[in-house]
N, C-alpha and C positions, 0 to 999 in steps of 0.2 A: 504494500500500500504506500502511495506517495505521501510525503509530508505536506501539510497545508502551509502555504507560504505567508510571511508576514504581511504582504500587501493584501492578501485575501482576508486575513484576520482583521486588518485595519478597516477594510471596506465593510465587513460585517459589523464590527463594533460601532462604526459610524452610523450605519443604518439602525442598529439596535438602540443606540443613544437617541436617535430621532424618534423611534417607536416609543420608547419609555417616556420621553418628554411629552410627546403628543398624547399618550395615554393618561399621564398624570394631569396635563393641562386641560384636556377635555373633561376629565372627571371633576376637577375644580370648577370649571366653567359651568358644567351642567348641574352639578349636585352640591357645590360648595356652600351655597347659601340656603339650601332647603332644610326645613326642620325635620330631621330624620329620627328623632327620638333617642331612646336609650341605646339602640343598636347602630348609632351613627358610624362609629369606627368600623364595624364589621361591614356595613353596607358600602361605605366608601372604598374599602379594600376590595370587595367583590366587584364593585363597579369599575374600579381602576384596572383590575385583572381582565375583565371582559373587554373594556375599551382598548386596553393595550393589545390584546389579541386581534381585535378588529383592525387596529392600525397596522399590526404586523402583517395581516393578510394583504392589506392595501399596499404597503411598502414592498412586500415580497413580489406581488404581481406586477407592480411598476418596475421593479428591478428586472424581472424576467421579460417584461415588454421591451425594455431598453436593451437587454442582453439575453436573448432567448437561449434555452438549452437546445443544442443541436445534436441530432443523432449522428452516430459514427464514432470512430476512434478518437480519443482525447489525447492529443500530443502534449508532452511535458513542456511547460512554459508558455503554452498557447492561450489565446483568448478563451477557448473552450474549457481549458483546465481551470482558469480563473473563475468562470461562471459556475462550473460544476462544483468547485470547492466552496464557493460562497453559498451555493444551494445546499451543500452538505452541512455547513455550519447552521444555516436556518433550520434544517431538519433536526440536527442533533441537539441544538440548544434551545429551540423554541417549539417546534411542532411535534417532536417525537413523544414528549410526555402527554401531549394533547390527543394524538391519534392512537397511541398505544394503550391508553387507559380504557378500562371497561366501565368507567363512570358515565361517559356520554351515551345517551340513547342512540340507537342506530340511525333513526331519521335525522337527528342533529349531526351525527358523524357524516352523513351524506352532504349536508350543507358545508361542513368543514372541508371535505374533499373538493367540492365545487369551488369553494373560495380559494383553494390552493392550486386550482387549474386543471383538475381532472375533468374529463368529458364523460358524463354519465347520462345515459338515456332515462326516459321517464320510467318510474317504478323500479329503478335499479338501486340496490342497497348493498353495503358491505359491512359485515360483522367481523371482517378480517382487517388486514392492514395493506394500504396502497402506499408503498414506500416512495414512489416517484409520481405523484399526481399529475404534473405537467406532461408526462409521457405515457399516461394511462388513458385508454379510450375504450369505453364499455357501452354497449348498446342498451336497449330498453328491456325491462322485465327480466333482468339478470340478477342473480343472488351470489354474493361472495360469502362463503360459510365462516363460521366462528374460528378465529385465529388463523385463517388462511393468509398467505403473504404473496403479494404481487409486486415485483420490482423490475425496473427497466434499466438497471445499470449492471455492468460487468466489471468487477475488480478482481484481477488475477495477478497477484504479486504487484509489479509496478504498472501492469497494463490496465487501462481504463477505457471503457466504451459505453456509450448510451444507445439503447435500442428500445423503441416504443413497444408496448404490449397492447394488442388489440383483441377485444372480446366482443362477439356479436350479440344479437338479441336472444333473449330467452335461454341463455346459458346458465349452467349451474357449476359453481366451483365449490367442492366439498370442504368441510371443516378441516383445518390444519394443512390443506394442500399448499404447495409452493409452485408458483408460476414465474419462471425466470424471464430475463430480458429477451426481446425479439420474438416472443411467442405470439402466434395468431390462433384464435379459437373461434370457430364458426358458430352460426346461429343454432341454438338448441343443443349444443354439445354439452357433455357432462364430464367433469374431472372429478374422480372419486375422492373421498375423504383420505387425507394423508398422502396423496400422490405428489410426486415431484416431477413437474414438467420442465425438462431441461431447455436451455436457451435455444432459440430459433426453431422450436418445434412448431409444426403446422397441424392443427387439429381441424378436421373438416366438419361441416355442418352435420349435426345429429350424431356425431361419433361419441363413444364412451371411452375414456382413457383412465387408467389407474396403474398403480405400482410405483416402484422406486428403482430406476427411473421410470417415468410413466410411458406406457405403450398403449396402442389401440386394443381395446377389449371387445368392442362391438362396433360394427359399421352403422351407418344411418338406417333408420327404419324406412321401408318403402311402402 
């Protein structure tokens, strides 16, 4: 794994400072003068936490709009490495604790993933973890099972690559399944619980895959 460079850390810390100041400032502006009663301190802390995360979503998306994550190999010292490492810092220090918790209800988690840039169709929900929302594209009426993990990055020693994951409509990803970078899953396909779909696998519409590593167990119904 490559070391994150000082300039990438500095960029993230600058954005984090902006986020925290905006969160605290908006809390003071919106709630500072309201009579909040005996629980004033608790309410202000909770409000500051929520508003800080809302600002974090906004700043993160603006950063990615200015410097998008691009699919493909990430060369050392390149612009793509800079963006990828700042993205990693956002995830590790801000968003990991939010999306990995089982405290948030699944419908609210859907909103979080949308705020982070995932493309989710109507009536699609994840009780698992989408580790790279900006590179995750899922159709409508698809369910990601409990503690499943979907990620769109490859880190193999010093090698790094980004590859989007695409899942069609009406698909089912079983509990604790792992879907790796570059995988494409067709409409109505099923990935069994606990399966590990290795990178760049192509799962056809209606197929059933399972096992470690995952392989086709059943073809589409006719």
